[in-house]
N, C-alpha and C positions, 0 to 999 in steps of 0.2 A: 742650290748651285746652278749656275748657268754655263752650259757647254756648247761651243760652236764646233761642229764637225766639218771637215774640208775633204772633198772627194772629187775626182774627175767627173764621175757619173754617179747617178743615184737612182734607186728603184722608184718607179712611178713617174720619172721625168726623162729617162733615157732608155734607149733600146739596148745599149751596151751594158748589160748587168751580169757580172760574174761573181765569183766567190768573195772577192774583196769588197765589192759593192753591197752584197748581201750582208757581209759582216758589219759594215758601216751602218746599214739600215737597222740591223738587230741591236747594235750597241745604242744607237739613238733611241730606238723604241724602248729598250730596257730602261734607260734613264728617264725617258718621258713617262713611261708607265709607273715609274717609281716616284713621280711627283717633282722631278727636276725640270728646269727650263732647258729646252734644246732648240737649236737652230742648225741648219745645214747650208753650206756654201758649195756650189758645184758649177760646172760649165752650163752655158745656156741650154735650155731644154730642147730636146729633139722635137721637131714638128709632129704634132699628133700623138705624142708619147705620154702625155700627162694622163695617167690611168688610175691614179689612186689619190684619195684625199688624206693628207698627212695630219697628224695631231700636233705638228710643229711647223714653223715656217721653213721653206726651202728657197734659198736665194740664188738666182742665176748670175754668174759672173761672165763678162765678155773676155775673150782671149784673142790674140792676134790672128789665129786661123779663121776667125769669123769674118775677117775683112780682106782675105786674099782669095784669088780665084780658086775654085774647087780643086782644080788639078794640082795646085801648089800646096793645099792644106796638109796633105799627107807628108810632104817633105818638110813642112814647117814643124809638124809633130815629130818627125824623125830627128830633126836638129835639136829639138828640146829633149828628146829621149836620150840622145847621146851626151849632151853637155850644156847646151845653151839654156840655162835655167833662169831666164828672166823674161817676164811679160809685163810691160808697163800698164796695159789695159786692165789685166787681172789685178795687179797690185793696187792701182788707184781705186778701183771699185771695192776691193777688199778693205782698203784703209777706211773708206766711208762706212762699210758694213761693221767693222770693229768698233767704230765710234758710235754707231747707232745701237748695236746689240749689247756692247759692253760685257762680253763674256768673262767669266772667272777663269776659264781654261779654253784653249783651242786644241782640238784633237785632230791631227792630220792622218788621213788614210792613204790610198793611192791618189797622188795629186800631180803626177809628172807634167801634165799639160797646163795646169795652173801655175806650176813652177815654184821653186824655192824662194822666189821673190815674196811669196806670201808668208813663208817662215820668217824671212828677214823683217817684214812689216810687223808681224806678231811680236817678235822680239823687241823691235824698236819701240812699240807701244807698251812694253813691260808686262805682257800677258804670258803666263806660264803655258808651255806647249809640249805636247807629246806626239810621237809619230809611231803609228802601228805599221809593222813590217809584215807584208803578206807574201812577198817573194824577194829575190835578191837584186832587183833593179838598182837599188841604192849603191851596189858594189860591182855590178856587172851589166853591161849593155844588153846581154841576152837574158838577164834576170835569173840565170841558172848556176853560176859559178861552177861550170862544168867544162872540162877540156875536151878536145876532139876524141880522145881515147876513153871518154866517159869517167875519167878520174876527177876528183874534186880540185878546183882551182883555188889554191891558197894565196895567190898573189893579187887577186882582184883586178880592178880596171886599170887600163893603161894601153899604150899602143900595141902591146902583145895581143890585145883582144881582136885585132884584125884577122887572126887565123881562124876565128870562130864566126865571123860575120859575113853577110853577103858581100860579094865583090863589087857591087855597084857603088859609085861615087866613093871609092876607097881613099882617094887623096883628101877629101873633105873629112871622112871618118877619122883619118889619122890625126888631122889637126885638132878635131874635137876631142878625141880620146887622149891626146897629149895633155889637155888641161882638165879632163873630167874629174880626176881625183882631187885636185886642188880646189875646184869649184865646190864639189860635194862636201869635202872635209870641212871647209870653212863654214858651211851651213850646219853640219852635224854639231859643231861647237855651240850652236844656239839652241839646240834641242835639250829640254830638261830631262825627258825620259823616252826611251825606245821601248815599245811594247811588242813582244814576240809571242808566238802561239805554242812554243814547245821549248823544253830545255835544250834540245839539240840546236835550235836556232839561236838561242842565247849564246851558245858556244861559238857559232859562226861569227856573230857580231864581235865577240871578244877577240877571236883570232884576227879579225880585221883591224882591231885597234880601238873599238868603242870601249870606253870605261865601263867595267862591269857594274859599278854602282848606279849607272844610268839605265840599266836594262832591267825590265820586269817581264816575267812570264805570266801572261793572263790568257788562258784558253778561250776559244770561241764560245760564245753563249749558245744555248740551245735555240733552235728556230722558233722563237716565241710567237711568230705570226701563224704557226700551224694551228694554234687555238682559235684563230679567226674563222676557220672553216673555209679558207679560200680554195681548197682543193676538193670540195664536196662533189663537184661535177665529175662524172666518171671519165677516166682516160679512155682512149681508143683501146680496143682489144689488143692484147699482146700474145705472142706465141706461148705455148705451155712451158717450154724451156727457154726462158728469156734472160738476156744479159743486157746490162745498161752501161754505157760510157757517157759521161756528161762532163764537158769541159771544152775550152777553146781548141780549135783544130790547129794547134801548133806543135812544134817538136817537143816542148817541155811537158806537155800534157800526155804525150805518148799514145795517141789514138792508133798509130801504126802498129803498136804492140797488141792492142786489143783486137785489131782486124786480123793480124797475122796469127793470133792465138786461135782464131776460128778454124784454121786448118786442122788443128788437133782436136778441138771440141767436136766438130762435125763427124769425125771418125767414130767417136763413142756415142754422140747424141745427134743423130742425123737431122732432127727437126729443130735444133737450137738456132736462135736468131739473136744477133747483136743489134741493139738499138743505139744509135749515136745521136746524142743531143749536143749541139755545139755550133757556135758561130765561127765564121772565117776570121782568122787573125790577119792583121796588117802584114804585108810583105811575106806572106807564107805560101805563095804560089808554087815554089819549087817543092816544098814539103807536101802540099796537097797532091801534086803529081806523083810523089813517091807512094803515098798510101793508096791512091787510085790504081797505080800499077800493080800493087799487091793484090787488089781485088780482082783485076783482070787476069793476072798470072796464075792465081790459084782458084779461079772460077768461084768466087765468093759473092757474086752479085746478088744471089737469091737469099743470102743469109745475113747481109749487112744492110740495115735500113737507116738512111740518114734523115733525121727529122729537122735539121737546121737549128738555129738559135731559138730557144723557147723561153717564155716568161717563167718566173719562179713557180707559179701555181701549176703549170704544166709539168715542169720537172718533178714536182712533188707527186703529181698524179701517176707518173710513170714509176717513180720510186716505190710507190705503194703496191704496184702490181707486178714488178719484175721479180725474177728469182735470185739473181746475183748482180752485184755492182762490181765493176772492175775499175781500179784506179792505177793505171800504169805510169805514174809520174816518172819522169826521166831525170830528175835532179833532186837534191836534198830538200824537198818540200817541208814546210813547217807542220801543217795539219790541214789537209784539204777539207773545205767546208762541206762538200758533198759527202764525205766520209761520216761526218757528224750527223748529217741528216739521215743517211741510210741506217746508221747504227740506232738512232732514236726510233726509227720505224721498224726495227727488228729485222733488217735485211742483212744477209751475210755479205761480206766484202772480201775481195781478193785485191791486195794493194802491193805496190812496190815496197821492198824492204830497204827504204831509204829515209834519211832525214828524221823528222819528228814522228813519222807514221808508226814506227814500232812502240812509241810511247802510248799508243791507243789500241794497237792490235797485238794480242798475245796469240801466237800461232796455234791454231786448232781450237782455241777457246772463244775469243771475241772476234775472230776473223782469220784470214790466211794471208801470209806474206809470200811474195815471189821475187825472184831476181828481176830487177827492173828491165833488163835487156833480154829476157828470155821469154819469147812468146810461148814456147813449149811448156814452161813451168806454169805460166798463167793459165794456159789451156788445161793442163792436168788438174790444177786445183779448182778451176771452174767446173770441170767434169765431175769431180768428187762431190761437189755441192749439189749439182743438178741431179745426180743419180742417187743421192742419199738424202731424201727429204727430212728424215729425223735428225741427221747431222746439221742440215741447213737451219732447221727450226731451233736446235739447241744453241748453235753459234749465234744466230740472230737474237735469241732471248738473252744470252749472256752479254752481247754487245749493247743491247738496249739498257740493261741494268748498269753496265759499266759507264756508259756515256751520260746517263742521267745523274750519276754521282760526280763524275769528273767535270762536266760542263753545266752543273746546276746553275740556273740563271740567278738565283738569289745570292749564291756565293760569288759568282762572277761580278755581279753588281757591287757587292761590298768591296771586292778587290779593286775594281775600277775606281770607285769613289775614294778609296784609300790612296790610290795612286794620284788622283787629282789633288787631294788634300796635301799629300807629300810634296807635290810640285809647288803648290801655292806657298807652303811653309818655307820651302827651300828658296823660292824667289823673293818672297816678301818678309821672311823672317818672323812671322807671327807665331804665337804659341797656342 
């Protein structure tokens, strides 16, 4: 089978690589290692960022932002993010790529800046397509489906979203939000299958109105590249009582909770250090000022170390050495990729009791769950793990065994190929 993956960014060609990009890479590797033909379509490569030789072709596509002054490119992306899901440059290049590659299936991942015009082109050429959902951008411009009072937003996108968004260019936001649902829903009708990472997320899509027969739950595959030995080099020394946060520095990842929790951790474990790996998110200046003020107010400068955005191999190096991973997600996340990685490495995790996370963590057995908005509870459970090495070892061992079974790459590969065959049969009617 020949599969074309579509993603905004891709490992080894872009600096912007987070969980969704890693998931795309691992799915492509899984299929390629299994003997299937794979290709990837992504945005134009970042200068000097081609760092890996891939076992399959990776095709760069131009987008409108490539041809506007740099100062305007962020705003062009913002307009796409809100509702303007058409890019003639990307679509025309993608049309040629589809005719050249002739894939049996097109698998879309995070593709906001390439736009839904690629979905329309795939459908127009009669090729079955699926869409992996890694967050809730498809239904919410903040990708969180979370109201200001931290309750779940059941109404999804519309002009009501203005209450949750930055106040800049609000008049333009209102116009874009007024058409967002209509634009997106018209494209959802063209998708053969939606792929989610947890049963909880399947329920979110059903509540939105997606036909349940089009939704498939396929967990993340294990990080198969770990077998490549890419993290053999030793990471820098870390503190004896070390905690790691890894994720984008935006409000939905909740680094402010991890930082605030250090107030409570340091009372019980004075030498504890929180390492923060994460790149700056677009339009997050106000949020960054918020967590920096926490550091100053509570005198945490000496116990919070910012490492910036790091490539996957460095994240893996730190994961192998730290004592506890914290995942303070602020919305009903499906299943954070960093959680799967930590569990595979036998590291104990303290994560938000939200979304699909409880499908992976059983309290006190394969990890610990905390109130997403309670730094004190996060701190208390981190302290418990740091001060009881036997408990941390037992929890880490149980987590490793659980995740090896739940996210077994062989089983995930079979389920993914079954999904593709199901799509092809449904579209072309063959037996």
